[in-house]
C-alpha positions in Angstrom: 7.7 -1.5 27.0 6.5 1.9 27.1 9.4 4.8 26.4 9.2 7.2 28.6 7.8 10.6 27.3 9.4 13.9 27.6 7.1 16.5 28.5 6.9 20.0 26.5 8.5 23.2 27.6 6.6 25.0 30.6 5.3 27.5 29.1 2.3 25.2 27.8 1.5 24.0 31.1 -0.5 26.6 32.1 -3.0 25.5 29.9 -4.7 23.0 32.0 -1.6 21.3 31.7 -2.4 20.2 28.2 0.7 19.3 26.6 1.3 18.5 22.2 3.6 16.2 20.7 4.3 15.4 17.5 4.9 11.7 16.8 7.0 10.9 13.6 6.8 7.6 11.9 10.4 6.9 11.0 12.8 4.1 10.1 14.7 4.0 12.9 14.7 6.2 15.9 17.1 8.8 16.6 20.3 8.3 18.2 19.6 9.0 21.9 16.3 9.1 21.9 13.8 5.8 22.8 11.0 4.8 20.2 7.6 5.1 21.5 6.4 2.4 19.5 8.4 0.0 17.3 6.1 -1.4 14.9 6.3 -4.2 12.6 2.9 -4.3 10.9 1.5 -3.4 8.7 4.6 -1.9 7.8 7.8 -1.6 9.8 8.8 1.9 11.8 9.4 3.5 14.7 7.1 6.0 16.3 9.2 8.9 17.9 7.2 11.3 20.3 8.7 15.1 20.3 7.3 17.3 22.6 6.5 20.6 21.4 4.6 23.7 22.8 0.6 23.5 22.7 0.2 26.8 21.0 2.7 26.0 18.6 0.7 22.3 17.6 -2.2 24.5 17.6 -1.1 26.3 15.4 0.7 24.1 12.8 -1.0 23.0 9.7 -1.0 18.8 9.6 2.1 17.4 7.4 2.3 14.6 5.0 0.1 12.3 7.1 1.9 9.1 6.0 5.2 11.0 7.9 3.9 12.5 11.3 1.0 12.6 14.3 0.1 16.2 16.3 -1.1 14.6 19.6 -2.4 17.0 22.7 -2.9 15.1 25.6 -5.2 16.7 28.7 -4.7 15.4 32.1 -8.3 14.1 33.0 -8.0 14.8 37.1 -7.8 18.6 35.6 -11.2 20.0 34.6 -10.6 21.6 30.9 -11.5 25.3 30.8 -14.5 25.6 27.9 -12.3 28.0 25.7 -9.9 25.6 25.7 -12.0 22.6 24.8 -13.8 24.8 22.3 -10.4 25.0 20.9 -9.6 21.9 20.4 -12.4 20.3 19.3 -12.3 22.6 16.3 -8.9 21.8 15.8 -9.4 18.3 16.0 -11.8 19.0 12.7 -9.1 21.0 11.0 -8.6 18.7 7.9 -11.9 16.4 8.1 -15.0 16.8 5.7 -17.6 18.2 6.3 -19.7 14.4 6.3 -17.1 13.1 8.5 -16.2 13.2 12.2 -13.5 11.9 14.2 -13.0 8.7 15.6 -13.7 8.5 19.2 -13.0 5.7 22.1 -12.7 5.3 25.6 -11.5 2.6 28.4 -11.5 3.3 32.0 -9.5 6.6 32.8 -8.3 7.1 29.0 -10.2 9.2 26.1 -9.2 9.3 22.8 -10.3 11.4 20.1 -8.5 11.0 16.8 -8.1 11.7 13.0 -5.3 10.3 10.5 -3.4 13.5 11.4 -4.5 14.5 14.6 -5.6 13.1 18.0 -6.3 14.2 21.9 -5.9 12.4 24.1 -7.6 12.5 27.7 -5.6 10.2 30.5 -4.4 10.2 34.0 -0.5 10.7 34.0 0.3 7.3 34.5 -1.8 5.8 31.0 -0.2 8.3 28.6 2.5 6.3 27.5 -0.1 3.5 26.7 -2.8 5.5 25.2 -0.2 7.0 22.6 1.3 3.7 21.9 -2.0 2.8 21.4 -2.7 6.0 18.9 0.6 5.4 16.9 -0.1 1.7 15.7 -3.6 2.4 15.2 -3.2 5.9 13.2 -0.6 3.8 10.8 -3.1 1.2 10.2 -6.2 3.5 9.6 -3.9 5.5 6.8 -2.9 2.6 5.6 -6.5 0.6 5.5 -7.9 4.0 3.7 -4.5 4.4 1.4 -5.8 0.4 0.2 -9.2 1.2 -0.3 -8.4 4.0 -2.1 -6.3 1.4 -4.4 -9.4 -0.6 -5.2 -11.9 1.7 -6.0 -9.2 3.0 -8.6 -8.5 -0.3 -9.9 -12.0 -1.1 -11.5 -11.5 1.6 -14.0 -8.9 -0.7 -14.6 -10.2 -4.0 -14.7 -13.0 -3.2 -17.0 -10.3 -1.6 -19.9 -9.2 -4.7 -19.4 -11.6 -7.4 -19.8 -11.7 -7.8 -22.8 -8.0 -9.7 -22.3 -9.9 -12.8 -20.2 -11.6 -14.3 -23.4 -10.7 -14.2 -27.1 -7.1 -11.9 -27.3 -5.9 -10.9 -30.6 -2.9 -10.3 -31.6 -2.9 -6.6 -31.5 -3.5 -6.6 -27.7 -0.4 -8.0 -26.9 0.9 -4.4 -26.9 -0.7 -4.3 -23.1 1.2 -6.8 -22.1 3.5 -4.1 -19.8 0.4 -2.6 -18.8 -1.1 -6.2 -17.6 2.0 -6.7 -16.2 2.0 -3.5 -13.8 -1.2 -4.0 -12.7 -0.4 -7.7 -12.0 2.2 -6.5 -9.0 -0.1 -3.6 -7.7 -2.7 -6.0 -6.9 -0.2 -8.4 -5.7 1.1 -5.5 -3.4 -2.8 -4.6 -2.5 -3.3 -8.6 -1.3 0.0 -8.5 0.6 -0.7 -5.5 2.3 -4.9 -6.3 3.1 -2.7 -9.0 4.7 -0.3 -7.1 7.1 -3.3 -5.1 7.9 -5.1 -8.0 9.3 -2.0 -9.1 11.4 -1.8 -5.3 12.6 -5.4 -5.3 13.9 -4.9 -8.8 15.9 -2.3 -7.3 18.1 -0.5 -9.8 18.3 2.7 -8.5 19.6 2.9 -10.3 23.3 5.0 -7.1 24.6 2.1 -4.8 24.5 0.4 -3.6 27.7 -3.0 -4.6 28.1 -4.2 -0.7 28.0 -3.1 -0.3 24.6 -4.2 -3.0 22.8 -7.1 -1.9 24.8 -7.4 1.1 23.6 -6.0 0.5 19.9 -9.1 -2.6 19.8 -12.1 0.2 20.5 -10.2 2.6 18.6 -11.0 -0.4 15.0 -14.1 -1.2 16.4 -15.1 2.6 15.9 -13.1 3.5 12.6 -14.9 0.2 11.3 -11.5 -1.3 10.2 -12.3 -5.0 10.8 -15.8 -4.2 8.6 -14.1 -2.4 5.8 -10.9 -4.7 5.6 -13.7 -7.4 4.8 -15.2 -5.2 2.7 -12.0 -5.2 0.6 -10.9 -8.5 0.3 -13.2 -10.2 -2.3 -12.5 -7.2 -4.7 -8.5 -7.7 -4.1 -9.0 -11.1 -4.8 -11.0 -10.6 -7.2 -8.8 -8.3 -9.5 -6.0 -10.8 -8.8 -7.9 -13.6 -10.4 -8.9 -11.5 -13.4 -4.9 -10.6 -13.9 -4.0 -13.9 -13.4 -6.7 -15.1 -16.3 -5.4 -11.7 -18.1 -2.3 -12.5 -18.1 -2.5 -16.6 -19.2 -4.7 -15.4 -22.5 -2.1 -13.3 -23.3 0.5 -15.8 -23.0 -1.3 -18.0 -24.7 -1.4 -16.3 -27.7 1.9 -14.9 -27.6 3.0 -18.9 -27.5 1.1 -19.3 -30.2 2.5 -16.4 -32.4 5.7 -17.6 -32.0 4.8 -21.0 -32.9 3.3 -19.9 -35.9 7.1 -17.8 -36.7 8.5 -20.6 -36.0 6.8 -22.5 -38.2 7.2 -19.9 -40.8 10.9 -20.1 -40.4 11.5 -24.0 -40.9 9.1 -23.9 -43.6 11.6 -21.3 -45.1 14.7 -23.2 -44.3 13.2 -26.5 -45.9 12.5 -24.5 -49.3 15.7 -22.9 -49.2 17.1 -26.1 -49.1 14.9 -27.8 -51.5 16.5 -25.0 -53.5 19.9 -26.0 -52.9 19.3 -29.9 -54.0 17.4 -28.7 -57.0 19.9 -26.6 -58.1 22.7 -29.3 -57.7 20.2 -31.9 -59.2 19.8 -29.2 -62.6 24.3 -29.1 -62.5 24.9 -32.7 -62.1 22.3 -33.0 -65.0 23.9 -30.7 -67.3 27.5 -32.1 -67.2 25.5 -35.6 -67.8 24.0 -34.3 -71.1 27.1 -32.4 -72.1 30.0 -34.1 -70.6 33.0 -32.1 -72.6 31.4 -29.0 -72.2 29.5 -26.7 -73.6 28.3 -28.1 -77.2 30.2 -27.2 -80.5 27.9 -25.4 -83.4 29.0 -26.4 -86.6 27.7 -23.9 -89.0 
């Protein structure tokens, strides 16, 4: 079920009826405001669209990409002035590195151009809510995919540093156990996010419209999300197995060391018991030799 979008102030409608919204990803929708989308995967959030003036959106710097997304809607039935189109193309590329291009996709009367922080939607009014729903869901999945790729890339350095822990672990290396524990948790979280992203890419929510699903699928294909997920699946699994093996080796050495300490304690206890019994025997032997006490010395 799509939320009905509120339109921005009338001051913006002079520019070919182009309008702007700020989509925020929140834990829950504010009281009295219907969410644009309720998203469960790859993480549970509510997308809320708040109208803003077009000029404000064009001048606004992108906020933290985890929190919001700027969207400009241009009615596809209305011709776009050259100066506005040029401004929008400059705006959409503002945060991109020189070697990257925005993701683009289109179906029927809907065309979307987007980055991780901004999006332009060309659509007829009746498809706007569905297009924005798809953009909100895709943007969240694209961000999580990029974050996961960065985590995988950063993990290689740690894996290399901890490679000696997969064989012939020495006692002095037990101090690395906290690092291995932290990496085990991190790789488990990576695997969890990978699985949740795979669910998100399937778009199994039966409440989604066909337009939203198709636009989402086209955006995901344009951004190569399926291929990128496939590329990082094996590295994540390898990292899990690597730290499982390192943990096993560290546990074996730790257990062996504890066993040696226990054996040493048992030897100490046995020696102490022997000394006590030996002392008692000496005392008893002394009493047997000198039953009347200490011997008397005759001058």
